[in-house]
N, C-alpha and C positions, 0 to 999 in steps of 0.2 A: 573743781579745777584749781590748780596751784596758783597762788598769788604771785605776780611777776616779781623777780628778784629785786628790782629797784624799789619795791614798796614794802620790803620787810627787812628785819635785822637778821642776817644770816648767822652772825656770831651768836646771837641769843638762841636761835633754833638749834645750832650745833651744840651749844653748851647744854641745852635741855636734853638733847638726844644722847650726848656723850655720857650723861650720868647713868644711862641704861646700858652702856657698852663696857666691854672689858677695858682694863688699863691700857692694853696694847692698842686698841682702837681709839681710845681717847687721845693717846699720844700721837696717833697717826693723823687725826683731824685737827689737832690743836692749832696748827698754823694756817688753817683754811680761813680765807677772808672773802668778803662779799664782792670784791673786784675780780675774783678768779673764776667767775661763772662764764667761761668762754672757751672757744676752740683753741688748740695749741699750735696754730699756724700763723706765721707772719703775714702771709698773703691771703687775705680773706675779702670777698666781695662785700661783706657786711660793713667793713671798716672804710670802704671807699665810697665817696659821695658821687663819683663819676660813673657814667654808663660805660659799658665795655666798648673799647675803641673799635671793635669790629661790628657793632650793632648799628641799625638804622632806625629812623623814626617814621618812615613812610611805608604804610601798609599797601602791598600790591593788590590790584583788583582780582587777580587769579593766581593760582599756583598748581603745579602738578601734584605736589605733596605738601601738606602742612603738618609739622611736628609741634605738638603742644607739650611744653615743659622743658625748661632749660637747665636740667640737672645733668648728672653724668651720662645717663642713658640717652636723653634727648640730644645732648651735644654730640655724643658719639654717633648717633643715628644720622644727624644732620651732616656730619663729616662724611660718613660712608655713602650716604645717598648722593650727596653732591659729587663725590668722586666717581660714582657710577655714571654721571652725566645723563640722567634720565629726564631732565627738564628742570623747571623752576622748583627749587626746594626752599621752603620758608619755615623757620623755627620761631615760635612765639612763646614768650615767658611773661606770666602775670606780673611778676615783680622784677627781680634782677637774677641773672644767671647764678645758679647754685643755691638760691635762697630757700629751697625746700628742705630736703634732708641731706643733700650732698655736702653742704658747707660744714656740717658737724660730724662727718664720717671719721671713724678712727684712722682711716688711711693705711690699712694693711692690705697687702696683696699676697695671698697664698696661691700657688699655682695649682694645687690639688683640690678636687672636690670628689664627692662620692659617686659621681656619674661621669661618663666619658664626655658627653656633650658640654656639660658645665665646665669640666676641666679644659676642654678645647677653647671655650670662650674666655676663660681666665688667662690661658696661655697667650691668646691674641691680645688681651689688654696689656700684658707684660711686654709683649713685642712692640706695641704702640708706644708705650712709655719709654722703653729703653732705646728704641732705634727709629721706628717709623716716623713718629711725630717730630722728634728733633730734626730729622733729615728733611721733612717737608716744611717745617716752619722756621728752622734756624734758631729755635729757642729751646731752652731746657724745659722738659715737661714735668719736672718735680720728682723724678724717680731716684730712689736710693736703694741700692742692693744691700740687704742685710743678712739674708738667709733666715731659715726658721727650723724649729724642732717641734715635732709632734711627740708629746710625752705620754707614757702610759705605765700603769702599775698592774695590768692584767694580761695574762697570756692570750686571752681571746682577742684583746685589742692589738697585741703584737701580730697576731695572724691577720687581722683586718688591715693593719698598716702595711704588712708585706704585700697584700693584694693591691692596695692603693699604689704602692711603689712600683709594682710591675706594670699597672695600667699607665701610670705617669711616665715611666721610662719608655714605654711603647710609643707614647705621644711626644717624646723628645725632652721630657723634663729630667734633669739630673737629680737623682735621689739615691739615698743609701740608708740601710738600717744601721743603727749605731747602739753601742752599749753605754753603760753609765760612765765608764772612763772617758770615752770620747765626748759625752755630754758635758762632763766637768771641764774638759779642755776648751770646748766651744763656748761654754757659759759658766765661768768659775763661780758665779754667785748663787748657783742653784744648790739647794739641799737635795741630794739624790736619794735620800732615805726612802725606801719603799718603791722606788722607780725601777722598772724592769729594763727599760730601754726606750728607743724612740726611732723616729724617721726624720732624717735630715734632708732639707731641701735648700741647697745653697743659693738658688736663684730667686727666692722669694724676697720681698722687700717692702718699702714704704712709698707712699705717694702723697702729694699735696692736692687736695680736691680742687681748689680754685685754680691752681697752676695747670693741672691737667685739663680742666674744662676750658680754660683760656686757650690751651694748645689745640683742642678740638675745634674751637670756634675760628681760630686763626686759619687752620687748615680748611675748614668748611667754607669760609668766605673766599679763600684762595680759589676754590672751585665754584665760586659764584653763588653760594647759598646766601640767603638773606636772614638776618637775625633781628628780632624786635623784642626789646624789653618793655615793661609796663603795658603789655598788651594782654588783656584779660578776655577769655572766651565767655560769652554770655549765652550763646545758643548755637546748636549744630542743626542745620536744616537737612532733612532727608525727604526722599520721595519713595512711595510704596508701589512703584510701577514694575517691580520684579516679583513674580509669583512667589509667595512665601517669605519674602524678605524686603528690606528697605535698602536704599543706597544713599551715600553721602552726596550732597549738592553744594553746600556752602557753610561757612562759619561766620557767625556774627560776633564781633568783638567791640570793646569800648573805643577802638580806633576806626571802626567801620566793618564792612563785609568783605570776605575774600572767597571767591568761587574755587572750589576744588572737589575732586571725587575721591581723594584719599587723605585720611587723617590718621596720625599715629599718636596715641595717648601715652605720653611718657611722663606723667605727672606724679608718679610715686604714690605716696600716702594720700594724695588728693585725686587719684585716678577714679575712684568711685563717683565723684561729682561729675566728671567728664563723661563717664560711661552712662550715667543716668540720663544725660541729655539725648542719648539715642535709644533709651529704653532698656539698657543692660544693667545687670548686677555683676559685680566682680567679687569672687570668693577670697577676699583679703581683709585682714584686720590690722589695726595699728596699736603698738604697745610703746610704753616709755622704756627706752634702753639707755643705760648710763655707762660712763667710764670716767676714770680719774687720771690725772697726770701728777706724779709725785714731784717733790723738789729733787734737786740733783743727788744722784747716787754715785759715789766713786766707783770706777771700774765698769760702768754700764755702757760706755760709749761704743764698744765694738762687739757687743753680744748679739746673737740672733734673736728673732722673735720667738715666742713660745706659745704653744697651744696645749694646755693640760687637759687631756680628754677625760680624766677621771674627776677632776675638780671643777670642770666646766668654766674655766677662766682662760683668757688670752693675755699675753704680755707683748707689748710693742716698745722697742727702743725709741725714745723720743728725745733726740739730742743727748743731753746729760741726765735725762730723767727716764722714768718708766711710765708708760700708759697701760692701764689694765682695766678689764671689765669682763662681763659675762651675762648669763641669762638665768634669772632667778626662777624658782618655783612659783613665787607669788608675784609674777609680772603684773604691772599695772596696765590694764586695758584702757586705751583711749577710744577705740572704736573708729570714729571719723574725726580727723583733725579739723580744727576750725579753718574756715576758708582763708581768713586773714591771719596767717601764722608765719609769715616770712621771717627767716632768720630767728625763729622762735626756739626757746629752750624751756624746760620745766625745772622746778627746784629739785635739788637732790634729796632723795629719800634714803637717809642713812640706814634706817632699820632694814629696808629691803636690800641695800647694797652690802651690808655687813658680811654676809658669807663670802663675798668676793675678796674683801679685805683679809679675812682669815686665810683663804686659799692663797692669795698673793704673798702674804707674809710667811706662810708655811713653806712655800716653794722657794722664795727668795727672801731670806731673813733680813737682809739689809733694808727692805722696804719698811720694816717696822720702826726703823730709826729715823725716818724722815717724815716730813709733813706733806701737805697737798699744795701743788702749785695752781691747779685749775680742775674744774669738773665740767662734765657735759651730760645732760640728760635730755634726750630729744626723741621725737617720734620716728619709728621705723615700722614698715608694713611687712606682714607675713602671710603665708598661705598655709592650708592644712597639711601639705606634704613638704614644705620647705623649698619648693622650686618656684621660680617666677611665672607670671602669666604673660605669655608671649604668643602672638598670632593674630589672625584676622577673625573677626566675629562671624559666626555662622548665620547670623540673622541680619547683619547690617553690612552690605557690600562696601568695601573701601574703608571700614573702620578697623584699624589695627591697634593692638595694645601691647605695651611693654612696661609692666609695673610689678610691684610686690617682689622685690629682689631679696627679701628676707635678710636685710641688713648687709647685703653684698653687692649693692648697685655699683660701687666704685670698682670692685674686683671684676664683676661680670660685665660692666657697662661697655667696655671696648669691644668684646666679642659679641655681646648681645646687639649692639648697634650695627655691627657688620651683618649679622644674620637677619635682623629685621629689615635692613636696607635691601638685602638680597631677596627677601620674601616679597617686599613691596614691588621691587623692580621686575622680578622674574617669576613670581608666583609660588616660590618655595624657598626655604633656607638652604644653605649649602650642606649643613649637617643635620642629622636626625634630632629634632627638638621635641620629640613626643613627650618627654618628661616635663616639658615646660608649656605644653600646648594649652592655649587659653580655654579650650573647650573640653579638657580632660575630666573634669568633675561631673558627677551626676547632676542633671538639671533639677533634680528633686530636692536638693539640699535646703536646709532651713537654718535659721539663726543659731539654734542650739547646737546643731552639728558643726557649724562654722566656728563658734566660740570654743567648743570642747576640742575640736581637732587642731585648731591653731595653737591653743594653749599646750596641748600634749606635745606637739612637735617642737615649739620654741623652748619649752622648759626642759626638754630632754635632748636637745640637738647635739650635745657633746657626748651623751651617754652611749655606751656600746649597745648594739641591737642584737638580740638573739636570732639565731636561724629560726625560721618559721614564726617570728614574732608578729603578733596581731595588735592592732590599735585597741586601746581600752576606751578611748574617747569616740564620740560620734557614732555610737553603735545603735542598732535597731532603727536606723533611718528608713530602711525598706524591708518589710517583712511580708509574708504571705499568710493565708489562713492556716497553712500547714506548720508554721513556725512553732506554735504551742505544742503540737503533737510531737514534733522533732525534739523539743526540749524535754518532754516527758520520757522520750525513748533514750535520753542520754546524749543528745547531739552536742558535739564540740564544734562550734560554728566559726567559720572564717568570714571576713567582710570583703565582698567584691562589688565595687562600684555602688556601695551603700547597701547592698543586699546581704542579709544574713543567710549563709549557705552552710549546711552540715559538711564538715570535713571528714569526720569519722564519728562513731558512736561509742559511748562508754556505758553499756547496759547496767542498770541498777544505780546509776548516778544522775544527778541533775546539775547542770552547769549553766545557771542563768547568768546573763550579763547584767551586772549591777550598774547603777547610775554612775557616771564618771565622777570621781572624787576630787579632781583638781589637786592631787597630791596632798590633800588635807588642808589646802589654803582657802582663803576667802570665807571661812566659817564652815566649810564642808568637812564632814567627818570622813577620815581616811578609811577606805574599805579594808577590812581584815577578814581572815578566813574566807578568802575569795577563791572558790573552787576552780572557776574558769582560769584565773591567772595561774593557779598551781599547775593545771594541766598544760598551759602554754609554756611555763618554765620547763616542765619536764620534756615537752615536745621539742624545745629548742636546744636541748643539751647536745654536746658533741658525741655522746654515746646514746644509742637508741633506747628509749624507754621500753622496758619489756612488755608492760601491759598494753601500751598503745600499739606497739609493733604486732603483738599477738592479735589484737582486735581488728586491725586493718587486714591482717592475714585471713581472719575469719570472713570478713566482708568480701575479699578477693576470691576466696574459696566458693562462696555462695554465687558470686557473679559467674564463675567458671563452671561450676559443677551442679548447682541446684537452682536457687532463685533469689534474687535481690532486687530491691526497688530503690532507685536514686532520684531524688527530687532536683530537677534542673530548671525550675520555674524562674530562676534569676536570669536565664539567658535572654539576650535581646531578640525581639521578633518584629518583623516588618511584613507588610503586604504591598505588592505592586499590582495594580489593576488598571484597566482601560484599553482602548482600541490599539494603542501603540506600545503596550507593555512588552510585547515580544521584541521590539526593536531595542529597548534598553536592556532587556535580559541578554540579548546576543552580545552586547558590548561589555556588560558587567562581569560575566562569569567565564572562567576558563573552560568549563564544559558547556555544551550547547543545551541549556535547559529548556529551550523552546521545543525540543523533541520529546520532552516528558509528556506521557499520557496523563490524563486526569487521574488523581489519586496515585501518583508516583513521586518518588523522592530520590535525590542524589546528593553526594558531597562534592563540593567544588571550592574554587579559590576566587578571590578578587585581587587583581594586581594593579600596580601603578604603571605609569608609562615606562619606567625603567625595568619592568618585568619583575619587580619585588612584591612579595606577598603583603597585601593590605589586610586581608582577613581570610580565615577559614570559615566556611558557612555550609549549612545544608539548605537545599531549596526543594520545596514540594509544590506540585500543582494541585490545587484543591478549589473546586467551584470556580474554575477559570481565573484563579488568582495565584500569583507566585507568593508563597509564604517562605520567608527567609529567617533562619535561626543563626545567630552569630554570638561571639563572646560578649558578655555583659559589659565589659570595660569599653567596648566600641560602640555603645548605643548611639551616642550623639554624633560620633564621627561617621558611622555608616549612613545614618539618616541624611547628614549633610552631603556626603559623597554622592549618594544616589540622587538627591534633589538637585545638586549642581549639574549633574549629567542631564537630568530632565529639562532643567531650565536652559542649559546651553544649546540643546538640540530642539527645544520647543516641542517635546514629545507630548502627545495627548494621552497622558496617563497620570495616575495619582500614586503617591507613596505615603503609606500610613504606618506610624510607629504603634504597634500593638503590644509592646512590652508590658507585662504585668496583667494583661487582659486574659491571657490563657495560661493555665498551669501546664507544665511539661514534666511528666513523670516518665522515667525510663525503667523498663522491666528487663532484667538480665538473667541469663542462665538457661540451661536446657529444659528446666521445668516451667519456664515462663510461657511456652507455647501451650502446654497442657492447661496451665492456669487460665489463660485467655480463652481457650476453647470452652472452659467450664462457666466462665462468668460473663461472656458476651453473647448477645443475640446474633444469629446469622453469621457465625464465625466462618471465615474462609482462611485456609492456610495461605499465608503471605510469603512470597519470595522476597529476598533482599531488594529493597528499593520500592516495594509496593506498599500502598496505604489503603485503608478502608474506613468508611464512616459506619458506625453502628451504635447500638444502645448498650449501655452498661449500667446496671442498677437504675434503670429508667432515666438515664442521662445520656445525652448525645456526646459521643467521643470520636476522635480521629486517631486511628492506630496506624503507625508506620513501622515497617521493619527496616532497620538500618543495615547498610553494607559494612562488612568487616573484612579485614585482610586475613582473618583466621576463622576457626569454627565457632567463635563466640556468637551467641544469639542475643539480640537486643531489640526491644520494641519501644517506640516512643508513643506515649498516650497523652493526647492533648484534649483539654476540656476547659470550659469557662472556669475562671479562677474561683467563682462562688461555689462551684461544684467540687472543688479539689479535695476537701475533707471527706466528702461522701465517697468519692471514687477511691481515695487512698485507703479509707477504712474498709471499703468493700473488698479491695484486693488483699489487704493484709489480714483479713479475718476469714479468708477462704481456707479450704482444706490444705492447699499448698500455701504455706505462709512464707512469702518472701521477706527476708530480713532487711531492715533499713540499712543502707550503705551510703557512704559519703564520697566526696571528691577525691580523697587520697587513694581510695581503692580504684577509682576509674583511671587516675593518672598512672597507677601501677601497671595497668594493662595497656598503656598507650602504644606499646610495640606490637600489639595484636589487634588494635582497633583504631581506624582513622577517626571515628566519631569522637574519641577522646581529645582530638585536636581542638574541639570547641572550647576546651578548658585551658588551652595552652597558648598564651600570647608571646611566648619567648621565640617562636619561629617567625614572627612577623618581621618584615624588613629584609628577609633573605629571598633568594631566587628559589623556585620550587625544586630545581635539581640539587640545590645545596642541602636541602633538608628532607630529601626522599619523597617529595610529593609531585614529581613530574607526571605520575600516572593520572593526576587530576586535571591535566592540561591537554585539551584536544586541539593541537596545533595544525592538524591536517584540514584540508578544505579551504574554501574561500572566506569563511566567516572571520571577521576582524573583531578581536576583543582587546580591551585595554591591556597593553604590555606585551602583546603577542609578537610584534616585530622584534623587540629587544630580546625576548625569550628565545626566539628561533635563532637569532644571531649568536647568542651565547651558547646554545646547544651545538651549533655548527662549529664553533671554535673549540669545543671540547675543553672548556675551562675546568681546572681543578676546583672541586667544591671547597668552600671555606669551613663547612661543618662536617664533622665525621663522627662515627659511632664508636663508643667505648663500652667495655664490660669490665667491672672490677673483678679481679681474680684473687684478691686477698680480702680478709674481713676488715670492716670499718664503715663508718657513717659518712656519707658524702652529701654535699649540698650544692645547688646552683651558685655560681660565683667562685667555686673552688678552682685551684690552679692546676694546669697540666705541665709536667716537665718531661723532656726527652733527653736522656743522657745528661741530666743535671742542668739542662737549658730550658728556660721558660718558652713554651711554644703556644700556649693557649689557655682558655678558661672554659669551664663548664657552664653552658647556658640552660641546660635542662637535665634533670637527674631524678630518676625514680627507682624504687626498689621493686624488682620483678620477683614476685613471690613464686612464680612458676619455676624459675631457674635458681631462685634464692641468691640473686646477685644484683648489684646496682647496675643499671643501664643508663648511659649518659650520652648527651650530644655535646661534643666539644667544638668550640670556635677557634680556628687557627688564627693566632695573633702575629704570626710571622709570614713571610712570603709563602703562599701555597706551593709555588714551584719548588722552593727550597725544602719545604716540609715533606712533600711527596717524594722528592729525590732522596731524602734521608731515610725514609722508611722502606724504600725499595731495596736498599743495600743492607738493611739490618732488620731484625725481628721487630715488628711494630708493637713494642711494649712501652708503657709509660708509667710515670708516677703521678698520682692525682691526690689532691687534698689541700693542705695548708701548712704553714710553717711548723706547727706543733703536731701535726697528725697527717700521715701520708699512707696511701694505699696503692698497691700495684694494679694496673689495668692494661688491657690489650685492645687493639683495634678490631672492629667487627666489619666484615664486608658483605654480610647477608641481610642487612636491614636498610 
């Protein structure tokens, strides 16, 4: 651990370090002094000896909701909950408000993020700062509008910025793409050499952490919320009287006990301590993150903020000076922050920070001529995918979490507080927060996976991502006995919810996943001659790789015209059994699976109350149990969803997660029937939807023939996972040798097989009629299933669907996320995209981002043709009405 600043001679350390730095860096740090180890804000709770005027010292005996943590997110949540008037709202803070990580925030607010819901939350924060809080409190909230520019030197990044700008514009953010001439006009101090252009966001700006949180608390107490400082949580009491989970009962603090059944953990980097009190682990880690504030720079006073995507550094105008920082490859891991680290900072590590000095001085040469006014190096918490952990625990009723904002708690805090408040009050957020869901990661994760995944994300967060890019960290978390066989067969694997799953095969090659190299830092040797990464780079190119494209075509040909075997053992599987299992089955699924005979299977949907798709699943009746197969990414979600329904209705049935217990092999092609006839005992010709139990190579298996919307033939073969290698080898060594195929080939035939929807989560959240799955919904009869009423209302209203089908009519490579234009006007984005080898064209599902009524009116009077692609690469496409 670093020695506290007050106990060392900073000048001596910097002098020693500067001997190893270039003359430019030595000049940059020469004016640094030991008194500059502080945040650049006049208004800081650290410097005030008084308690916040809006706080109280009396702990109430009970509360409807208790918020733990008085940082940006906790204060925002208290305000939004109190404003909803749901009862007594209490916020408790161990030390003083903002004393965790909020007080040392860089204080930047970008309106844009890489996902819609995150952008929506940041937009709400900006609205709170600029308008709502000043109106409600009568005080300035600390907002300064500066604007910002996202800079890039790569064509692929220009494409990505254009997509971001279209999404942001759709959500009401003013944005425009700019060239280097305009960049120079907006920020005359920039050296534009090598820069291609950028994205200008005039409504971005700066905030003061303490002032903003004070505004939150003033508004919260106006709505009768209670706020207590110096109130430390010692213990959270729970009862286990709910089947399969606990519930919150009370909180013990140093000031006494408070009864409550709802707790919100908003303690940031300290959130794992609170979660542990209820038996939970949070997948987050803490790193030391630094920034510096220069001395005054002439001409800096009116320039916008900068985000240099290629150099990985951000610039913020701070009065007459410049604040800058970034994320190093050799980030210093803290792990868990010390419990007593209020208003804590670490010593600056100049060797780690030096790359940012070079980037800053290269971009703005004037920086090299000045010294340092102050430095900050503090703890920030991160997750494996860069999104926060928000939501209610699946295992502890009433325990909500809002932590690990990946150094963006100030930006996201306003919107996150509103959403978590709505979640607590009404049972769900206002917007889709799937990317932030507390329970989104596999419950099988371990410490190695967490460390590797967090490092890879944080150290590359500004770097452009390739299409089809896979993580190199946290791999081989979940494998099957077949994984080694696939590797020998040339499998190129993708990672889905921790599982290694073949995406396609490169016969004659071996593509092993090497141990994560941490970018060559921390004493690790950087991986060279990495075959897997070479294939990934080729696969992510804007132009199709000839060898990969040809190989996937061979796999599709076998699926369609001969025989292929695809390992889908990664899919989630569940069993429902018990005397009242029929009752829950009637409610869960859009098809009446209670009519299934033993050894029969069907495809169906699970909806929410709004009639939107929660999941595409297959259900078969076997040995008087319902066996459900679902996308692997939804393993924890579906288990929780079904268990909630069982508990709410007190059904006498059990739900068991059997994922990983059974291997699931799929056999495709017209030759597959002949193959199974030869290798199984007592073979019976199966009709689509029929199953049979039989012996194969002296091993018990369950074979089901799937239903398809075309003439494609597919059989599912399930066996105990321990028997998977034996069954796989037996099938592939027969006279009819099915070739191994991967997910890419199955996705390619998705227009001809409903079964492929098990691999596609892009359709979740839409109504069945919007994505062509209405045929899976049995709305006739008296049976009530979840979402039926809304579904029928929407069908009766004949709503125009938001999703439509497109076919490319000119050559080119397309990807999900690409843009759709009609008459040079942005109308939507591609949410799903596959190359159909049968018609030799890309088939797409487009999401309308304008008014559906306006959209369909426009195509009724003109030929429904579109341009699809990205800024630098566009393809002609036409609308399809037959899918």
